[in-house]
C-alpha positions in Angstrom: -27.3 -40.5 -10.0 -28.6 -37.0 -9.3 -26.8 -35.4 -6.4 -28.8 -32.6 -4.9 -26.5 -29.9 -3.7 -28.6 -28.6 -0.8 -26.6 -25.5 0.1 -26.7 -24.5 3.8 -27.7 -20.9 3.7 -25.7 -18.3 5.5 -27.3 -15.5 7.6 -29.1 -12.8 5.6 -26.9 -9.9 4.6 -28.2 -6.5 5.5 -27.3 -3.5 3.3 -26.9 -0.2 5.1 -27.7 2.9 3.2 -26.4 6.2 4.6 -27.8 9.6 4.0 -25.5 11.7 1.7 -23.4 14.6 3.0 -20.1 16.2 1.9 -18.1 13.7 4.0 -20.0 10.7 2.6 -19.6 12.0 -0.9 -15.8 12.0 -0.4 -15.9 8.4 0.9 -18.1 7.4 -2.0 -15.7 8.9 -4.5 -12.8 7.1 -2.9 -14.7 3.8 -2.9 -15.6 4.3 -6.5 -11.9 4.8 -7.4 -11.0 1.7 -5.4 -13.7 -0.3 -7.2 -12.5 0.9 -10.6 -9.0 -0.1 -9.7 -10.1 -3.6 -8.6 -12.2 -4.0 -11.7 -9.2 -3.2 -13.9 -7.0 -5.7 -12.0 -9.7 -8.3 -12.3 -10.0 -7.8 -16.1 -6.2 -7.9 -16.3 -6.1 -11.3 -14.5 -8.9 -12.7 -16.7 -7.0 -11.6 -19.7 -3.8 -13.3 -18.5 -5.6 -16.6 -18.0 -7.3 -16.2 -21.3 -3.9 -15.7 -22.9 -2.7 -19.0 -21.5 -5.6 -20.8 -23.1 -5.2 -18.9 -26.4 -1.4 -19.8 -26.4 -2.4 -23.5 -25.9 -4.9 -23.3 -28.8 -2.3 -21.6 -31.0 0.2 -24.4 -30.3 -2.5 -27.0 -31.1 -3.3 -25.2 -34.4 0.4 -25.7 -35.5 0.6 -29.2 -34.2 -2.7 -30.1 -36.0 -0.8 -29.9 -39.3 0.4 -33.4 -38.5 -3.2 -34.7 -39.0 -2.9 -33.8 -42.7 0.7 -35.1 -43.0 2.1 -31.6 -43.2 5.4 -30.5 -41.7 5.0 -29.1 -38.1 7.1 -26.1 -37.2 8.3 -27.4 -33.8 10.5 -24.4 -33.3 7.4 -22.2 -33.4 5.5 -24.4 -30.9 8.5 -24.6 -28.6 9.0 -20.8 -28.7 5.3 -20.3 -27.9 5.4 -22.8 -25.1 8.6 -21.3 -23.5 7.4 -17.7 -23.8 3.7 -18.1 -22.8 3.0 -21.4 -21.1 6.1 -22.8 -19.4 6.0 -20.5 -16.4 2.5 -21.7 -15.6 3.4 -25.4 -16.0 6.6 -24.9 -13.8 4.5 -23.3 -11.1 2.1 -26.3 -11.0 5.0 -28.7 -11.1 6.4 -27.0 -8.0 3.0 -27.0 -6.2 2.0 -30.6 -7.0 5.5 -32.2 -7.1 5.2 -33.2 -10.7 7.4 -33.3 -13.8 5.0 -32.1 -16.6 7.3 -29.3 -17.9 10.2 -31.6 -18.7 7.8 -34.0 -20.3 6.3 -31.4 -22.6 9.8 -30.0 -23.4 11.2 -33.4 -24.2 8.2 -34.3 -26.4 8.6 -31.1 -28.5 12.3 -31.7 -28.8 11.7 -35.3 -29.8 9.2 -34.2 -32.4 11.7 -31.7 -33.8 14.4 -34.4 -34.1 11.9 -36.8 -35.7 12.4 -39.2 -32.7 8.7 -39.2 -31.9 5.7 -39.2 -34.3 4.3 -35.6 -34.6 0.8 -36.9 -33.8 2.0 -38.4 -30.5 3.7 -35.1 -29.7 0.5 -33.3 -30.5 -1.6 -35.4 -28.2 0.9 -35.2 -25.3 1.0 -31.4 -25.6 -2.8 -31.2 -25.9 -3.8 -33.5 -23.1 -1.0 -32.4 -20.6 -1.8 -28.8 -21.1 -5.5 -29.5 -20.4 -4.4 -31.4 -17.3 -2.4 -28.3 -16.2 -5.5 -26.0 -16.7 -7.3 -28.5 -14.4 -4.5 -28.2 -11.8 -4.6 -24.5 -12.1 -8.3 -24.5 -11.3 -7.4 -26.5 -8.2 -4.7 -24.0 -7.3 -7.3 -21.2 -7.6 -9.7 -23.1 -5.4 -7.0 -23.5 -2.7 -6.3 -19.8 -2.9 -10.0 -19.1 -2.3 -9.9 -21.2 0.8 -6.9 -19.2 2.0 -8.3 -15.8 1.2 -11.9 -16.6 2.3 -13.5 -13.4 3.8 -11.7 -11.1 1.3 -14.5 -11.0 -1.2 -12.7 -9.1 -4.0 -9.6 -11.4 -3.8 -11.9 -14.5 -3.8 -13.9 -13.3 -6.8 -10.6 -12.7 -8.7 -9.5 -16.3 -8.0 -12.9 -17.5 -9.3 -12.5 -15.5 -12.5 -9.1 -17.2 -13.0 -10.6 -20.7 -12.4 -13.4 -20.0 -14.9 -10.9 -18.8 -17.5 -8.8 -21.9 -17.1 -11.9 -24.1 -17.4 -12.2 -22.8 -21.0 -9.2 -24.9 -21.7 -10.9 -28.2 -20.8 -14.5 -27.3 -21.7 -14.2 -28.9 -25.1 -13.2 -32.2 -23.6 -16.2 -32.2 -21.3 -18.5 -31.6 -24.2 -16.9 -34.5 -26.3 -17.5 -36.9 -23.4 -21.0 -35.7 -22.9 -21.7 -36.5 -26.6 -20.0 -39.9 -26.4 -21.7 -41.1 -23.3 -25.0 -39.2 -23.3 -24.2 -37.5 -20.1 -24.7 -33.9 -18.8 -21.3 -33.2 -17.2 -21.1 -29.7 -18.7 -24.4 -28.8 -17.0 -23.3 -30.3 -13.7 -20.0 -28.3 -13.8 -21.9 -25.1 -14.6 -24.3 -25.8 -11.7 -21.2 -26.3 -9.4 -19.7 -23.0 -10.5 -23.1 -21.3 -9.9 -23.2 -22.7 -6.4 -19.7 -21.5 -5.7 -20.4 -18.0 -6.9 -23.6 -17.8 -4.9 -21.7 -19.1 -1.8 -19.1 -16.4 -2.3 -21.8 -13.7 -2.4 -23.4 -15.1 0.8 -20.1 -15.8 2.6 -21.1 -19.4 3.0 -17.8 -21.4 3.0 -19.4 -24.8 3.4 -21.7 -24.2 0.4 -18.6 -23.1 -1.6 -16.7 -26.3 -0.6 -19.6 -28.5 -1.8 -19.9 -26.7 -5.1 -16.1 -27.0 -5.5 -16.3 -30.8 -5.1 -19.0 -31.1 -7.7 -16.8 -29.2 -10.2 -13.6 -31.0 -9.3 -15.0 -34.6 -9.3 -17.0 -34.1 -12.4 -13.8 -33.0 -14.2 -12.1 -36.2 -12.8 -15.1 -38.1 -14.2 -14.5 -36.5 -17.6 -10.8 -37.7 -17.6 -11.9 -41.2 -16.5 -14.5 -41.3 -19.3 -11.6 -40.3 -21.7 -9.2 -43.0 -20.4 -10.6 -46.1 -18.8 -14.4 -46.1 -19.1 -16.1 -48.4 -21.6 -16.7 -48.3 -24.5 -15.2 -44.9 -25.5 -12.1 -44.6 -23.3 -8.6 -44.6 -24.9 -7.8 -48.0 -23.4 -10.6 -49.6 -25.4 -9.9 -47.5 -28.5 -6.2 -48.3 -28.6 -6.8 -52.0 -28.3 -9.3 -52.0 -31.1 -7.0 -49.7 -33.2 -4.0 -52.0 -32.7 -5.8 -54.7 -34.7 -5.8 -52.4 -37.7 -3.1 -49.7 -37.4 -0.5 -49.9 -34.6 0.8 -46.4 -35.4 -2.7 -44.9 -34.7 -3.0 -47.1 -31.6 0.2 -45.6 -30.3 -1.2 -42.1 -30.7 -4.3 -43.1 -28.7 -2.1 -44.7 -26.0 -0.3 -41.3 -25.7 -3.7 -39.5 -25.3 -4.7 -42.0 -22.6 -1.4 -41.6 -20.7 -1.5 -37.8 -20.8 -5.2 -37.6 -19.6 -4.5 -40.2 -16.9 -2.0 -37.9 -15.3 -4.9 -35.8 -14.1 -6.3 -38.5 -11.9 -3.3 -40.7 -11.3 -2.1 -38.9 -8.1 -5.6 -39.2 -6.5 -6.0 -42.9 -7.3 -2.4 -43.7 -6.2 -3.1 -42.5 -2.6 -6.0 -44.9 -2.0 -5.2 -47.7 -4.5 -1.4 -47.7 -5.4 -1.6 -51.2 -7.0 -4.4 -50.3 -9.4 -2.9 -46.8 -10.1 0.4 -48.3 -11.2 -1.2 -51.0 -13.3 -3.2 -48.4 -15.3 -0.1 -46.2 -15.7 1.9 -49.1 -17.1 -0.8 -50.0 -19.6 -0.8 -46.4 -21.0 3.0 -46.2 -20.9 4.4 -45.6 -24.4 7.0 -48.3 -23.7 4.1 -50.9 -23.4 3.3 -52.7 -26.6 -0.3 -51.7 -27.5 -1.0 -55.2 -28.7 -0.5 -56.5 -25.1 -2.9 -53.9 -23.4 -5.9 -55.4 -21.6 -8.6 -52.7 -21.8 -11.1 -54.6 -19.6 -8.4 -55.0 -16.9 -7.8 -51.3 -17.1 -11.5 -50.6 -16.7 -11.8 -52.9 -13.7 -8.7 -51.4 -12.1 -10.3 -48.0 -12.4 -13.5 -49.3 -10.8 -11.6 -50.9 -7.9 -9.4 -47.8 -7.5 -12.3 -45.3 -7.4 -14.3 -47.6 -5.0 -11.3 -47.6 -2.7 -11.1 -43.8 -3.0 -14.8 -43.5 -2.0 -14.2 -45.8 1.0 -11.5 -43.4 2.2 -13.7 -40.4 1.7 -16.5 -42.0 3.8 -14.1 -42.9 6.6 -13.1 -39.2 6.7 -16.7 -38.1 6.8 -17.3 -40.3 9.8 -14.1 -39.0 11.5 -15.2 -35.4 10.8 -18.9 -35.8 11.7 -20.3 -32.5 13.0 -17.6 -30.4 11.3 -17.7 -28.8 7.8 -15.4 -31.5 6.5 -18.0 -34.1 7.3 -20.6 -33.3 4.5 -17.7 -32.3 2.1 -16.1 -35.8 2.3 -19.6 -37.5 2.3 -20.3 -35.6 -1.0 -16.9 -36.7 -2.4 -17.7 -40.3 -1.6 -21.0 -40.0 -3.4 -19.3 -38.3 -6.4 -16.8 -41.1 -6.7 -19.7 -43.6 -6.7 -21.3 -41.5 -9.4 -18.0 -41.6 -11.4 -18.3 -45.3 -11.9 -22.1 -45.7 -11.8 -22.3 -47.2 -15.3 -19.6 -49.8 -14.4 -21.4 -50.6 -11.1 -24.5 -51.7 -13.1 -22.3 -54.4 -14.6 -20.5 -55.3 -11.3 -23.5 -55.1 -9.0 -26.6 -55.1 -11.2 -29.1 -52.3 -11.8 -31.0 -52.7 -8.6 -28.1 -52.8 -6.2 -26.5 -49.8 -8.0 -29.7 -47.8 -7.6 -29.8 -48.8 -3.9 -26.2 -47.7 -3.4 -26.7 -44.3 -5.0 -29.9 -43.8 -3.0 -28.1 -44.7 0.3 -25.2 -42.4 -0.6 -27.6 -39.5 -1.0 -29.4 -40.4 2.2 -26.1 -40.5 4.1 -25.1 -37.2 2.7 -28.4 -35.6 3.8 -28.0 -37.2 7.3 -24.4 -35.8 7.7 -25.5 -32.4 6.5 -28.4 -32.4 9.0 -26.0 -33.8 11.7 -28.3 -36.8 12.4 -25.6 -39.1 13.7 -27.8 -42.1 14.5 -29.2 -42.1 11.0 -25.7 -41.6 9.4 -24.2 -44.5 11.5 -27.0 -46.8 10.3 -26.4 -45.9 6.6 -22.6 -45.9 6.4 -22.0 -49.6 7.0 -24.4 -50.4 4.1 -22.4 -48.1 1.7 -19.0 -49.6 2.9 -20.2 -53.2 2.6 -21.3 -52.6 -1.0 -18.1 -50.7 -2.0 -16.0 -53.5 -0.5 -18.0 -56.0 -2.6 -17.2 -53.9 -5.7 -13.5 -54.0 -4.8 -13.6 -57.8 -4.6 -15.9 -58.4 -7.6 -14.3 -56.1 -10.2 -11.3 -58.3 -10.8 
């Protein structure tokens, strides 16, 4: 499904050029100093975020010794985590009411004490830190909403978000290769829309671009966990037939990546969210995991999330939130588009994606009569998905 991000253009910006005089030269000098100071701060911020990502990569480099059966220096990784990454993780824990820091700390400790396989520790550290970079991007996006109108501050937050994205970019590329998708290009397009919107002062366009980036990253994590045929649910079930130890590593990978989407799914589909969580739980015997049931739970869960977004779009018709939530609904449909072809068939899936786009266009254009005609069609099909994907 190709979602056309039709940005609603802001009023044209007029640049005023003043004739130079002694007084203006002084102002120009002061402005230049301020700009230089802001540039320095911006570069410092970029470097800080880049340091987080580099520290993560350094930790992975040490943990990767486990792949070759070599001894991992867990003291080194723990020291690196505590000195360079823990503060970031603790901030996100406080903001999103999560417990990722104690999980990473406990995993590193268990690895050191040989109570947990080094490769399991490696995957938990890797995937949970990627999830934290994703959450940090969300934090920066929220900061932009708060600081909107202060262009320099907003641009600084965008630089931070882009630096954090470097920590998850590799995972996006892997899933694109596995599924033949173009998620990296979609995300780049979303970022481009956001930057253009900041320059124009168009907050709605920024919000639409933000949703494209956010939901495409969620799609990446879904592809890594519950999608068929390359998600960790399918991988660990297949691996369990040959090597239970390797299957356990893949279960840890799936569990850690799932943390990035679990809170979102839980709000709209608590039963499905908990079922998926239990299947990826390391206490669950991998030989008992049902990969197809995990996939169907994801499909039902995301269909329910989409229904919630469409309800919000109807309630907020005529406001900026209307098209934003309409786009979110369409993006959640896009997330499970491949699965929908199995559940609904090719033709009905194509009709649903087309109707979702038409509805988004109608909401943007504030054509209520048209939107009211299209929405029941989308809701009926999504409810069918919830009932059929069992």
